[in-house]
C-alpha positions as CSV (number, residue, x, y, z in Angstrom):
1,M,-29.4,31.0,-14.1
2,E,-32.8,30.0,-12.8
3,I,-35.9,29.9,-14.9
4,R,-38.7,32.4,-14.1
5,S,-41.5,31.1,-12.0
6,A,-44.8,30.1,-13.5
7,Q,-46.6,33.1,-11.9
8,S,-44.1,35.4,-13.5
9,V,-44.6,33.8,-16.9
10,R,-48.4,34.1,-16.6
11,R,-48.1,37.8,-15.6
12,Q,-46.0,38.5,-18.6
13,A,-48.6,36.7,-20.8
14,R,-51.4,38.8,-19.3
15,R,-49.5,42.0,-19.9
16,S,-48.9,41.1,-23.6
17,A,-52.6,40.2,-24.0
18,A,-53.6,43.5,-22.4
19,L,-51.3,45.5,-24.7
20,V,-52.8,43.9,-27.8
21,A,-56.3,44.4,-26.5
22,G,-55.5,48.0,-25.7
23,M,-54.0,48.6,-29.2
24,Y,-57.1,47.1,-30.8
25,L,-59.5,49.2,-28.6
26,A,-57.6,52.4,-29.4
27,F,-57.7,51.6,-33.1
28,A,-61.5,51.0,-32.8
29,V,-62.1,54.2,-30.9
30,V,-60.0,56.3,-33.3
31,W,-61.7,54.7,-36.3
32,I,-65.2,55.3,-35.0
33,V,-64.6,58.9,-34.0
34,F,-62.7,60.0,-37.1
35,S,-64.5,57.9,-39.6
36,D,-67.9,59.4,-38.5
37,S,-66.5,62.9,-38.9
38,V,-65.2,62.1,-42.4
39,V,-68.5,60.6,-43.4
40,T,-70.4,63.7,-42.2
41,M,-68.1,66.0,-44.2
42,L,-68.3,63.9,-47.4
43,T,-72.0,63.2,-47.6
44,N,-74.9,65.6,-48.4
45,T,-77.8,63.2,-48.5
46,V,-79.1,60.3,-46.4
47,S,-78.5,57.8,-49.2
48,Q,-74.9,58.9,-49.5
49,G,-74.4,58.6,-45.7
50,A,-75.8,55.1,-45.7
51,L,-73.4,54.1,-48.5
52,F,-70.4,55.6,-46.8
53,Q,-71.4,53.9,-43.5
54,T,-71.5,50.5,-45.3
55,V,-68.1,51.2,-46.9
56,K,-66.7,52.3,-43.5
57,G,-67.9,49.1,-41.9
58,L,-66.4,46.9,-44.6
59,A,-63.1,48.8,-44.3
60,F,-63.1,48.4,-40.5
61,V,-63.7,44.6,-40.7
62,T,-61.0,44.3,-43.4
63,L,-58.5,46.3,-41.4
64,S,-59.4,44.3,-38.2
65,A,-59.0,41.0,-40.0
66,L,-55.6,42.2,-41.3
67,L,-54.5,43.3,-37.9
68,I,-55.6,40.0,-36.3
69,F,-53.8,38.1,-39.1
70,V,-50.6,40.0,-38.4
71,L,-50.8,39.5,-34.6
72,V,-51.7,35.8,-34.9
73,S,-48.9,35.2,-37.5
74,E,-46.3,36.9,-35.3
75,T,-47.5,34.9,-32.3
76,L,-47.3,31.6,-34.1
77,R,-43.9,32.5,-35.6
78,R,-42.5,33.2,-32.2
79,S,-44.1,30.1,-30.7
80,A,-42.6,27.9,-33.5
81,Q,-39.2,29.5,-33.0
82,A,-39.4,28.9,-29.3
83,H,-40.5,25.3,-29.8
84,L,-37.7,24.7,-32.3
85,G,-35.2,26.2,-29.9
86,R,-36.4,24.0,-27.1
87,A,-36.2,20.9,-29.4
88,L,-32.7,21.8,-30.5
89,S,-31.7,22.4,-26.9
90,E,-33.2,19.1,-25.7
91,R,-31.4,17.3,-28.6
92,R,-28.1,18.9,-27.7
93,L,-28.6,18.0,-24.1
94,S,-29.5,14.4,-25.0
95,L,-26.4,14.0,-27.1
96,V,-24.2,15.5,-24.4
97,L,-25.7,13.2,-21.7
98,E,-25.3,10.2,-23.9
99,A,-21.6,11.1,-24.5
100,V,-20.9,11.4,-20.8
101,N,-23.2,8.4,-19.9
102,D,-25.3,10.5,-17.5
103,G,-29.0,10.4,-16.7
104,V,-31.3,13.4,-15.9
105,W,-33.6,13.8,-13.0
106,E,-36.1,16.4,-11.8
107,H,-38.0,16.9,-8.6
108,D,-41.0,19.0,-8.0
109,V,-40.5,20.1,-4.4
110,T,-44.1,21.3,-3.9
111,T,-45.8,18.1,-5.1
112,G,-43.0,15.5,-4.4
113,A,-43.2,14.3,-8.0
114,V,-40.0,13.0,-9.6
115,A,-39.0,12.0,-13.2
116,G,-36.0,10.6,-14.9
117,A,-34.8,11.2,-18.5
118,G,-31.7,10.8,-20.6
119,R,-29.9,7.6,-19.8
120,W,-31.6,7.2,-16.5
121,S,-33.6,4.2,-17.7
122,V,-30.5,2.6,-19.2
123,L,-28.5,3.1,-16.0
124,S,-31.1,2.0,-13.6
125,G,-33.5,-0.2,-15.6
126,Y,-36.5,1.7,-14.3
127,Q,-39.1,3.1,-16.6
128,P,-40.5,6.7,-16.0
129,E,-43.7,5.3,-14.6
130,D,-41.9,3.0,-12.0
131,L,-40.7,5.9,-9.8
132,V,-43.0,8.9,-9.8
133,T,-42.6,10.2,-6.2
134,F,-39.6,11.2,-4.1
135,D,-40.5,8.6,-1.4
136,A,-40.6,5.9,-4.1
137,F,-37.1,7.0,-5.1
138,L,-35.8,6.9,-1.5
139,D,-37.0,3.3,-1.3
140,I,-34.3,2.2,-3.8
141,V,-31.5,4.1,-2.1
142,Y,-29.2,1.8,-0.1
143,P,-30.3,1.9,3.6
144,D,-26.9,2.9,4.9
145,D,-26.6,5.8,2.4
146,R,-30.2,7.1,2.7
147,E,-29.7,9.4,5.7
148,M,-26.6,11.0,4.2
149,M,-28.3,11.6,0.8
150,I,-31.4,13.2,2.4
151,R,-29.2,15.4,4.7
152,A,-27.1,16.6,1.7
153,Y,-30.3,17.4,-0.3
154,E,-32.1,19.2,2.5
155,D,-28.9,21.2,3.3
156,Y,-29.0,22.5,-0.3
157,L,-32.7,23.2,-0.4
158,Q,-32.5,25.1,2.9
159,G,-29.6,27.2,1.6
160,R,-27.0,25.7,3.9
161,Q,-25.0,24.5,0.9
162,S,-24.4,26.3,-2.3
163,T,-24.6,23.1,-4.4
164,F,-26.1,19.6,-4.2
165,E,-23.7,16.7,-4.9
166,A,-23.8,13.3,-3.2
167,E,-22.5,9.8,-3.9
168,Y,-24.6,6.8,-2.8
169,R,-25.9,3.4,-3.9
170,I,-29.2,2.7,-5.6
171,R,-30.9,-0.7,-6.3
172,A,-31.3,-1.2,-10.0
173,S,-34.4,-2.9,-11.3
174,N,-32.5,-6.2,-11.6
175,G,-31.6,-6.1,-7.9
176,A,-27.9,-5.1,-8.3
177,W,-26.5,-2.2,-6.3
178,L,-25.1,0.7,-8.4
179,W,-22.9,3.6,-7.2
180,V,-24.1,6.9,-8.6
181,R,-23.1,10.6,-8.2
182,A,-26.1,12.9,-8.1
183,R,-25.7,16.6,-8.8
184,G,-28.6,19.1,-9.0
185,R,-29.7,22.7,-8.7
186,V,-32.9,24.7,-8.3
187,I,-34.2,26.1,-11.6
188,N,-37.5,27.4,-10.5
189,R,-38.5,29.3,-7.3
190,T,-41.6,31.0,-5.9
191,A,-41.7,34.8,-5.7
192,D,-40.5,34.6,-2.1
193,G,-37.5,32.4,-3.1
194,R,-38.7,28.9,-2.1
195,P,-37.5,26.0,-4.3
196,V,-40.2,24.7,-6.7
197,L,-38.3,22.6,-9.3
198,V,-34.9,20.9,-9.0
199,M,-33.1,19.3,-11.9
200,G,-29.8,17.4,-12.0
201,T,-27.8,14.5,-13.4
202,F,-26.9,11.0,-12.4
203,T,-23.4,9.6,-13.1
204,D,-22.8,5.9,-12.9
205,L,-19.8,5.4,-10.6
206,T,-20.1,1.6,-10.3
207,A,-17.0,0.7,-12.4
208,V,-15.0,3.4,-10.6
209,K,-16.0,2.1,-7.2
210,E,-15.2,-1.5,-8.2
211,S,-11.8,-0.4,-9.4
212,E,-11.2,1.5,-6.1
213,E,-12.2,-1.7,-4.2
214,R,-9.9,-3.8,-6.3
215,L,-7.0,-1.4,-5.8
216,A,-7.7,-1.3,-2.0
217,A,-7.7,-5.1,-1.9
218,L,-4.5,-5.2,-3.9
219,V,-2.8,-2.7,-1.5
220,E,-4.1,-4.8,1.5
221,S,-2.7,-7.9,-0.2
222,L,0.6,-6.3,-0.7
223,R,0.6,-5.2,2.9
224,H,-0.1,-8.7,4.1
225,S,2.6,-10.1,1.7
226,E,5.2,-7.6,3.0
227,A,4.3,-8.5,6.6
228,E,4.5,-12.2,5.8
229,I,7.8,-11.9,4.1
230,E,9.1,-10.0,7.1
231,R,7.9,-12.7,9.5
232,F,9.3,-15.4,7.2
233,A,12.7,-13.7,7.2
234,H,12.8,-13.5,11.0
235,A,11.6,-17.1,11.4
236,T,14.0,-18.3,8.7
237,V,17.0,-16.8,10.4
238,H,15.9,-18.3,13.7
239,D,15.3,-21.7,12.3
240,L,18.5,-21.8,10.2
241,R,20.7,-20.7,13.0
242,Q,20.2,-23.8,15.1
243,P,21.1,-26.5,12.5
244,I,24.0,-24.4,11.2
245,R,25.4,-24.0,14.7
246,Q,25.0,-27.7,15.2
247,M,26.8,-28.6,12.0
248,V,29.6,-26.1,12.6
249,S,30.1,-27.2,16.2
250,Y,30.4,-30.9,15.5
251,A,32.5,-30.2,12.3
252,H,35.0,-28.3,14.5
253,L,35.0,-31.2,17.0
254,L,35.8,-33.6,14.2
255,A,38.5,-31.4,12.9
256,R,40.1,-30.8,16.2
257,G,39.8,-34.3,17.5
258,G,41.7,-35.9,14.8
259,G,43.1,-39.3,15.7
260,R,42.1,-38.8,19.4
261,L,38.4,-39.6,18.5
262,S,37.3,-43.1,18.5
263,P,35.4,-44.4,15.5
264,I,32.2,-44.5,17.5
265,E,32.7,-40.8,18.5
266,Q,33.5,-39.8,14.9
267,A,30.4,-41.6,13.6
268,E,28.3,-39.9,16.3
269,Y,29.7,-36.4,15.5
270,A,29.1,-37.1,11.8
271,D,25.5,-38.1,12.5
272,F,25.0,-34.8,14.3
273,V,26.4,-32.9,11.3
274,R,24.2,-34.9,8.9
275,E,21.2,-34.3,11.2
276,G,21.8,-30.6,11.1
277,G,22.1,-30.8,7.3
278,D,18.8,-32.7,7.0
279,R,17.1,-30.1,9.2
280,L,18.6,-27.3,7.1
281,T,17.3,-29.1,4.0
282,V,13.7,-29.3,5.4
283,V,13.7,-25.6,6.2
284,L,15.0,-24.6,2.8
285,D,12.5,-26.9,1.0
286,S,9.7,-25.4,3.0
287,L,10.7,-21.9,2.0
288,L,11.0,-23.0,-1.6
289,A,7.5,-24.6,-1.5
290,T,6.1,-21.4,0.0
291,F,7.5,-19.1,-2.7
292,E,6.7,-21.6,-5.5
293,Q,3.1,-21.5,-4.3
294,R,3.1,-17.8,-4.7
295,S,4.8,-17.7,-8.1
296,L,2.8,-20.5,-9.7
297,S,-0.6,-19.1,-8.9
298,G,-2.8,-19.4,-12.0
299,R,-6.0,-17.7,-13.0
300,F,-9.0,-18.6,-10.8
301,R,-11.7,-20.9,-12.2
302,P,-14.5,-23.0,-10.8
303,V,-13.0,-25.8,-8.7
304,D,-14.8,-28.8,-7.3
305,L,-13.6,-29.2,-3.7
306,G,-15.0,-32.7,-3.6
307,Q,-12.7,-33.7,-6.5
308,I,-9.8,-31.9,-4.9
309,V,-10.2,-33.8,-1.6
310,H,-10.6,-37.1,-3.4
311,Q,-7.3,-36.5,-5.2
312,V,-5.6,-35.6,-1.9
313,M,-6.9,-38.7,-0.2
314,D,-5.6,-40.8,-3.1
315,R,-2.1,-39.3,-2.7
316,L,-2.2,-40.0,1.1
317,E,-3.5,-43.5,0.6
318,G,-0.3,-45.1,1.9
319,E,-0.3,-43.1,5.1
320,I,-4.0,-43.6,5.6
321,G,-3.5,-47.4,5.4
322,R,-0.5,-47.5,7.7
323,S,-2.4,-45.6,10.4
324,S,-5.7,-47.5,9.9
325,S,-7.4,-44.2,9.5
326,Q,-11.1,-43.6,8.8
327,A,-12.2,-40.6,6.8
328,T,-15.7,-39.4,6.3
329,V,-16.2,-36.8,3.5
330,G,-19.5,-35.0,3.1
331,A,-20.8,-32.9,0.2
332,L,-18.3,-30.2,-0.7
333,P,-19.0,-27.1,-2.7
334,M,-17.8,-25.6,-6.0
335,V,-15.5,-22.6,-5.4
336,S,-13.5,-20.2,-7.5
337,G,-9.8,-20.6,-7.2
338,D,-6.5,-22.2,-8.2
339,P,-6.8,-26.0,-8.0
340,V,-3.1,-26.6,-7.4
341,Q,-3.0,-24.2,-4.4
342,L,-6.3,-25.6,-3.0
343,A,-5.0,-29.1,-3.3
344,L,-1.8,-28.2,-1.5
345,M,-3.8,-26.5,1.3
346,F,-6.0,-29.6,1.9
347,E,-3.0,-31.9,1.7
348,H,-1.4,-30.1,4.6
349,L,-4.7,-30.0,6.6
350,I,-5.6,-33.6,6.1
351,G,-1.9,-34.7,6.5
352,N,-1.8,-32.9,9.9
353,G,-4.9,-34.8,11.0
354,L,-3.2,-38.0,10.2
355,K,0.2,-37.0,11.7
356,F,-0.9,-35.6,15.0
357,H,-3.0,-38.6,16.1
358,A,-3.3,-40.2,19.6
359,L,-1.3,-43.3,20.2
360,D,-4.2,-45.1,21.8
361,R,-6.6,-44.8,18.8
362,P,-6.5,-44.7,15.0
363,P,-7.1,-41.4,13.4
364,V,-10.7,-40.4,12.4
365,L,-11.2,-37.5,10.1
366,T,-14.5,-35.8,9.1
367,I,-14.5,-33.3,6.2
368,S,-17.7,-31.3,5.8
369,A,-19.0,-27.9,4.5
370,E,-21.8,-25.5,5.1
371,Q,-22.7,-22.1,3.8
372,D,-22.2,-19.3,6.2
373,G,-23.5,-16.1,4.7
374,N,-21.4,-15.3,1.6
375,A,-18.8,-17.9,2.4
376,W,-18.4,-21.7,2.4
377,A,-17.1,-23.0,5.8
378,V,-15.2,-26.2,5.0
379,S,-14.1,-28.0,8.2
380,I,-11.5,-30.8,8.8
381,T,-12.1,-32.4,12.2
382,D,-9.8,-35.0,13.7
383,N,-9.7,-37.0,17.0
384,G,-6.0,-36.5,17.5
385,I,-3.9,-35.0,20.4
386,G,-5.4,-31.5,19.9
387,F,-3.9,-28.4,21.4
388,A,-4.7,-25.6,23.9
389,Q,-7.0,-23.0,22.3
390,D,-4.7,-20.1,23.4
391,K,-2.1,-21.6,21.0
392,A,-4.4,-21.5,18.0
393,E,-3.0,-18.4,16.4
394,R,0.6,-19.4,16.9
395,L,0.0,-22.5,14.7
396,F,-0.2,-20.3,11.6
397,E,3.1,-18.5,12.2
398,A,6.0,-19.6,10.0
399,F,8.3,-22.3,11.5
400,T,6.1,-22.6,14.6
401,R,5.9,-26.1,16.2
402,L,4.1,-27.0,19.5
403,H,6.0,-30.2,19.7
404,P,9.7,-31.1,19.4
405,P,10.8,-32.4,15.9
406,N,11.7,-35.8,17.3
407,E,8.1,-36.3,18.5
408,F,6.4,-35.0,15.4
409,P,8.6,-34.2,12.4
410,G,8.0,-31.2,10.2
411,S,9.2,-27.7,9.3
412,G,6.4,-25.7,11.0
413,M,5.5,-24.1,7.7
414,G,2.5,-26.1,6.6
415,L,-0.2,-24.1,8.4
416,A,1.5,-20.8,7.5
417,L,1.3,-21.9,3.9
418,C,-2.4,-22.8,4.3
419,R,-3.2,-19.3,5.7
420,S,-1.4,-17.7,2.8
421,I,-3.4,-19.8,0.3
422,A,-6.7,-19.0,2.0
423,R,-6.0,-15.3,2.0
424,H,-5.0,-15.5,-1.7
425,H,-8.5,-16.9,-2.4
426,G,-10.2,-14.1,-0.4
427,G,-10.9,-16.4,2.5
428,T,-9.7,-17.2,6.1
429,I,-8.6,-20.2,8.1
430,S,-9.1,-20.8,11.8
431,A,-8.4,-23.5,14.3
432,E,-10.2,-24.9,17.3
433,G,-8.3,-27.2,19.7
434,R,-9.4,-29.7,22.4
435,P,-6.4,-31.0,24.2
436,G,-6.4,-34.8,24.2
437,E,-9.6,-34.9,22.0
438,G,-8.7,-33.5,18.6
439,A,-8.9,-30.3,16.5
440,T,-11.0,-28.6,13.9
441,F,-9.6,-26.5,11.1
442,T,-12.1,-24.4,9.2
443,V,-11.4,-22.8,5.9
444,R,-13.8,-20.1,4.7
445,L,-13.9,-19.4,1.0
446,P,-16.2,-17.0,-0.9
447,V,-19.4,-18.3,-2.5
448,V,-19.1,-18.2,-6.2
449,A,-21.6,-16.7,-8.6
450,Q,-25.1,-18.1,-8.6
451,G,-25.3,-21.2,-10.7
452,E,-21.9,-22.4,-9.8
453,N,-22.3,-22.9,-6.0
454,A,-23.9,-26.3,-6.1
455,Y,-22.6,-29.1,-3.9
456,S,-20.5,-31.8,-5.3
457,A,-20.5,-35.4,-3.9
458,L,-17.3,-37.2,-3.3
């Protein structure tokens, strides 16, 4: 129910005042007319008339004072009751708003003035004097949400919508973006029905929205995991089939050949069986490493990538020495993650740079990092054999090899594992190849909270 307009309240006050004045005027007229008649009937002399006139005047003043006292007392009593009622109502409203964690707002449509109350200051950090106009409030609304919020509000004020309700983001006084749900309704209109005063509430939805985002990220992660498991299953079947066929075929030849096979042939067939077994072991070990990486994931904590790379280089020291490799490591950042998984990812990436080197030159690796928006871009560049750029995405598929196993050994699972680790850390990995010149693998990981994103030196 809407509150009456100010004009209506003033008209009612004038009517009440006119009624009181009329009653007093009628009382005065009746008193004067009838009191003079009574004085004339009761007095015989001039002196008696003067005395009665004096008594009549004193009686009139006394009765007038008594009437004024009654009227003023009643007016003050009603005013005090109304004030107490408003105070109790405001207290109840304040308790309710504190219980539901809501703030209160009001907007004077005619002047553009706005005001906040309740828990508005607690929610936003702004004091009442910080935002006193509607335009000032619009300045703290998230730019992408501003047009939607204005349209919803105007639709309500113009009568195109029966209620006003909108969810949008506002910038708190500390610079953080908060999700709020605003509701409101007109409580004061002009005589011709135009909105004058709108009041409503703010509800903080930040925690709800963050939970929704985490849930969406979890669903997306599960979707990625399901797709990866499906790809792994197809790739595993494909990669297991060849060594198993090889083992079975040469085992049958050995069994059927019996004494007809020469010792050299028997040894050759046995080598083929053993080769198939070794290949089968590599595939199974790769699968085991992949699923162990998933199951052993610990809680994220600040990780010094410089220290991680240093540890990986120490583990690969023998291979670095045998290939006469040179490695240049720049300043690397602190990130949030699982140090075991991150070390495994960099071990594969650095190991690939050492393995896929050109025969006519020793491997040269450069590891560097730069901030790219809200992510750290960590690059591992080598001068190896490289690859065609149109093959870049295939590199990250399970059991994918661009070269035969006898040329460059491996399971084809390393880069698939790297992509899985990068995604688990909320990042990405990409590859850029230059045939005959080398390759660059770039891992992008989120920048951690301010104060932890300093560079570290190796």
